[in-house]
N, C-alpha and C positions, 0 to 999 in steps of 0.2 A: 943628308936626308932627302928622300925622293917621294913625290906625291903620286907616283905611277900606280901603286897598289890601291889607294883610295879612289883614283880616277877610274879604274876598271869597275869597281863596285858602284860608284856614283853614276857613271854613264849608263850602266844597266838599269839602275833604279829610276833615273830620270827618263830614259827612253821607254821604260815600262809604263810610267804614268802618262807620257805623251801619246804613246801608241793607243792607249785606251780612249783618251779624249779625242784624238784625231779620227779614230775608227768610228766613232759615233757620227762624225761629220762626213767623212769620206772613207768608204770601206777600203779602197785600194791603198790609201795612204797609211793605214795601220800597218800593213805589210812593209811598206817602204820605210817607215819609221823604225820598226823592229829590226829590219835588216841593217839600217844605218847604225842603230845602237850596238848590235852585235859586231858589226865591222869595226866600229870605233874601239870597242872593248878588245877585239882581237889585235888591233894595231898596238894598243897600250900594253896588252899582255906580251906580244912579241917583242916590243921595245924593252919592257922590263926583263924578259928572259935574256935578251942579248946583253943588257947592262949587268945583270947578275953574273953571267959567264965571264964578262970582261973585267968587272970591278969588284965583284963580291956582293954581299947582301945589301938590300936597300930597306931603309926604315922610314916610317912616317908616323908622327905623333898627332893624333886626332885633336883638333882644336888648339894645337901648340902645347898641350900638356904632356910633359915627358913622363915616361914610366918611372916608378910603378904606380903613380897616381892617375895618369891618363891611359887611354887605350892606344896601343901601338899596332901598326900594320907592318908586316915584314914580308919581303920577297927574298928568299934565299934559293939555293939550288932546288930544293924539294918543292917549295910552294910555287916558284915560278914555273917549274916543270908541270905541276898539276894545273895551274891556271891556264896555260896554253892549251892543254888537252880539253879542259872544261869549256872554254870559250869557243874553241874550234868546233867541237861537237854541237854546241849550242847554235852556232852560225849555220851549220849543216841542217839542223832541225828547223830553223826558221826558213831556209831556202825551200825546203820540201813543202809542196802545196798542201794547204789545210784540208782540202776535200779528200785527199788520199791519206794524209798523215794524222788527221784529227777526226775523221769521219763526220766533218761538218762543212757546210757551205761557208763562205766568208762572212755572210751576214750573221749567221748563228755563232760564228767562231771569232767574233771581234775580240772578246776578252782573252781568247787563248794566247794571242801574241803577248799581251801583258803578263799573263801567268807564266809563260815560258821564260820571259826575261826576268821575272821575279825569281823563278826557280834557279836560273843560272846565276843571278846575283847572290842568292843565298849560298849556293855551292862555292862560289868564288870567295865570299866572305869567310866561310869556314876555313878555307885554305890560307888566306892571307892574314887573318887576325893573329895577333900575338897575345891576346887576352882570353883567359879561359871562359869567363862569363859571356863575353862578346861572341865567342864561338857558339855558345848555347843559343844566343839570339838568332844568329844566322842559321843554325840548325833548325830552329822552329820556322823561320821564314821559308826555307826550301821545303820543309815538310808540309806546311800548309798549302803551298803552291802545288806540290805533287799530289796531295789528296784531291784537290779540286780538278786537276788535269786528268787524273785517272777516271773520274766519274764521267768524262766525255765519251767513254766507251760503251755506255748503255746501262741497263738495269743490273746486269751481273757485275759490271765494273763498279757501280755504286756500292754494292755489298763488299766487294774486294777492297775498295777504298776505305770503307768503314772499319774493316778488320785491320787494315794497315794503320789507320788512325789510332786505334786502340793500342796496338803493339808499338807504334811509333811514339805515342805519348808515354808509354811505360819506358821505352828506351831513353827518351829525353829526360824523364824524371830520374832515371838511374844516373845519367850523366850529370845532371844538376846536383844531385845529392853528393856524388863524388867530388864535384868541384867545391861544394860547400864544406866538405871535410878538409879538403886541401886549404881552403881559405881560413877556416877556423884554426888550422895548425900552423899556417905560415903568415897569415895576415895580408896576403897579396893575391891578386888574380893575374898579374903579368907572368907570362910563361917563363921568360928569362930570369926574372926575379924569383919565381917559385922554384926553378931548377937549382938556384944557388941555396935557397933556404931549406929545401927538402933533403939535402944530402945527410945532415945529422939526424934526420927523422925517419930514415929508411926502416928502422925496426919498429916503428910505431904501428900498433894495430889499427889506428884511425886511418893512417895513410894506406895501409894494406886494404882496408875496406873501401877506401876511395878508388884505388886502382881497380879492384874487383868490380865495383859498380860501373865505372867508366868503360871498362873493357866489355862487360856484358851488354851495356847499353849500346855501344858501338857495334857489337856483334849482331844485335838485332837489326840495326840500321844497315849493316853490311850483308845481312841475310846469310850469315855464316852458319852452316849446319851445326846443331839441330834448331837454330833460331831463325830458320828461313821460311817458316810456315806462311808468312804473309806474301811472299814473293810470287809463287806460281800463278795465283789468281790475279794479282795486281798486274803482272806483266802480260798475262794471257789476254785479259779483257781490256786493258788500257789501249787507246789508239796507238798505232805504230810509232809515231814520233815521240809520244810520251814514254812508251816502253823502251825505245832506243835511248832516251836520256836517262831513264831509271837504271837500265842495265849497263849502259856504257860509262856513265860518270857518277851517278848518285851513290850507288853502293861502294864505288871506289873511294869516294870522299870519306865515307865512314872508316874504310881501311886506312886512309891517310891519317885520320885522327889517332888511331892506335899506333901507327908508325911514329907520328910526331910525339906522342906520349913516351914511347920507348927510346927514341933517339935524342930528344931535346929536353923534355921536362924531367925525365928520369935518365939515369945512366943505363945503358943496355944491360949491364950486369944485374940490375934490380929485377928486370923482367926475366932474366935467365936463371939466376941463382937464388936471390932472396925470395922472390915469388915466381914459381915456375909457370908464368903466364905463357911463354913461348912454347913450352912443352905441351901444354893443354891445347893451345891454338893449333899447333902442328898436327896433333893426333885427331882432333875433331875435324880439321880440314881434310885430312887424308880420308876419313870416313865420308865426308861430304863430297869429295871428288868422285868416289865410287857410287855413292847414292844418287847424286845428280846425273851421272852418266847413264846409269841403269834406268832411272826414271825417264830420261830423255828418249831412250830407245823404245820405251813402252807407249809413248804418246802418238796419237793419230792426227792431232791438230798441230799445224806448223808453228804457230806462235807459242803454244804450250810446250812444244819440244824445245824451242829456244829458251823459254823460261827456266825449265829444268837444267838446260845446258848452262845457264847463268849460275845456278846453284853450284855446279861443278867448277866453273871457271873462276868464280870468286873464291872458291876454296883453294885454288892454286895460289892466289895471293896470300891466303892464310897460311898455306904450307910454307911459302917463302919466309913469312914472318916467323913461323915456328922453327925453321931451321936455324935462325939466329946467327948466321954467319954472313960474310960479305956476298958470297956468290948467291946464296939463297935470297937475300934481300934484294939484290940486283934483279934476280929473276922475278920477284914479286912486283917490284916497281916497273920493270919493263913490261910485265903482263898487264899492269894497269893501263899503260899506253896502248898496247896491242889489242887488248880486249875492247877498249873504247872504240877502236876502228872496226874490229871484226863484228862485234855484236850490233853496233849501230847500223852497219851495212846490212846485216841479215834482217833486222827488224824493218828497215826501210824497204827491203825487197819484199817482205811479207805484206807491207802496205801497198806496194805496187801491184802485187799479184791480186790482192783482194779488190783493189780499185778497178783493175782492168777486167777481171773475170768474175769477181764475187766468190772465188774459191778460197778455202782455208784448210781443208783436209789434205793431208799428204797424198792419200790414195787418189785424189782428183787431179793431181799435177802431171799425170802422164802426158808426155809430148809437149809440155810448155817450153822446154828448152829450145825447140825448133821454132816456136812462135815468137819468143822473146829472147833472141840470142845474146844481145848485149847485157840485159839485166841478169840473165841466168849465168852468163860468163862471170859477171861480178860476184854473183852468189857463189860460184864455184871457187873463186879466189878466196873469198872469206871462209868458206867451208874447209878448204885445204889448209888454211892458216889455223883454223880451230883444231884440226887434227894434229898439226905440227909438221907439215911438209915443207922442207926448205925449197926456195929461199924466202918463203913468206915469213911475216913477222912472228907468227905464233910459234914457229920452230925455235927461235932464239931464246924467248923467255922460258920455254920448257927446258931448253938446253942448259941454261944457267941454274934452273931449279934442280935438274939432275946432277950437275956438277956440285951444287951446294949439298945435296943429299949424300953424294960420294965423299965429299970433304968431311961431313959430319958423321960418316960411317953409318948412316941410317939407310940401310938397304931396303927396308920396308917402304919408305917414302919414294925411293927410286922405282921400286916395283909398282907402286900405286900410280905414279906419273906415266909409266910405260903402258900399264894396263888401261888407264883412262884414255890414252891416245888411241888404243885399239877400239875401245868402246865408242869413242867419238867418231872414229872412222865408220863404225857400223851404221850409226843413224844418219851421218851426212852422206856417205857413199850410197846408202839406200835411196836418199833423195836425188842424188846426181843421176843414178841409174833411172829413176822414175822420170826425171825431167828430159833426159837425152836419149835413153835407149828403149824406153817402153812406148809402144804405140798409144795414141790418144784414145782409141776405142770409139771415136765418133762423138765424144762429149761436145755438145754445142758451145759450151763456155770456152773450151780449149780451142775448138776449131775456129772460133771467131776472135780469139785473142790476138792482140797486136802489141808491138813494142810500145811502152808507155811514152808519155810526152817528155820533152827535154827537161822540164822542171822536176820530174820524178827521177829521170835517168841521171842527170848531172850530179846530184849529191852522192848517189850510189856509186857511180864511176869514180868520182874523186876519192871516196873511201877505199874502193878496191885498189886503185893505183897507190894510195897511201900505204896499204898493207904491204905491198911489194917494196915500196921505197923504204919503209921503216925496217924491213928485213935486211935490205942492202946496206943501210947506214947504222945498223944496231951497234956496231963497235964504237962509232963516234958518240952515240947517245950514252953508252956505258962509260966511256973514258972521260967525257967532258961534263956530263950532267950527273950521273948516278954514283960514280966513284967517290966524289966529295961527300955525298949524302951518307954513304955506308962506312965512312972511314973509321968511325968509332967501334964498329963491330969487329969481333975476332976473326 
């Protein structure tokens, strides 16, 4: 038994509380405390990830109560993989200066550090818990924190946050109802215990209703087309750091819950044959990929373009789940990692541009590439990865999805992936041309633009380098981390 899983959550919650208190006394210390909390959590997450790879899954019984009576926290290949992604992106978000990333000065943004840590703690809790109801608790924790953080973007963000609150509450209610049905049928909330007791109940209409409710609820949280309606406004109007967290890790955690249900709590064949969940997810995801890509092309605002791009990118994850084979699921899980780096980099670039120039319309960006060469080079790396140009990370997740589509003999999905890459190239190459090849036209904001400070540049450069490194080591990630996760799939 190992306490690493609970240590990650506890350290984030503890430093969340301390950062708020310390921030009232010394403004600069709030940042230092939040940074220390995220760094400690990342060390614990990295240690847990290494131990899982070396020794297998790690379990912790909260309060010493063993399951199925107590709450269990589990680090296995899938959860340890997710935790490292979540905490790393959270650390990057904290490093990014609040005046650029949260649209607030440190004095007005004291509570923001606490909310960011609370959000990350909720996301980690969803991933490491082995209890179905405890997962709902953490689901609500991260949802409440995200509602509050979105409102920091201004009046329009408040409306977007309220819309997300309504839909998020519906999603949480669906999940809770589904868990209730499982509990009434099995008498347990522990995931491992439920998996054992559910096998003879696969034909039960109650269990089928439970699965449908949970998948729809997580589909809303995941912003899977056509349940994505809350996402464009929430991501467009939220401050860049908040949008980066929402797009890079929050929606992926909802996808994780569906994968966990499919691979751990139920046998994969239940989602494939008994209830055609994977088939439905696959086809709506294919539609979402095309819809999100086309809508991104139509946008004139940079952040709104990224928001619709997220609708398409999260649909890639849904497509991998829908393929329901090992190659497709590897592509989906690899895309969770790659998208976290790509989209957080792009949203932080959007924050840097707005902070330095006040610009947000794509048409206003002409010539910025020559004024901000380092930041725009990082943007180009992330954009090329989104398109799927080797050797960037985005190419390899799409490559596994294509291989999964070929193995499933689903040529429609293969065509959708290829067509979407071309559509993605349209809106990102348009921006690259605007940044580097189009004269500024004498716009004062562009002419006076300069490379941002090291605090803005450093997180962006780290993410851009990470995109290339992840592409180069993708074979190691697949072999040592993802292959054990998908072993049960055909």
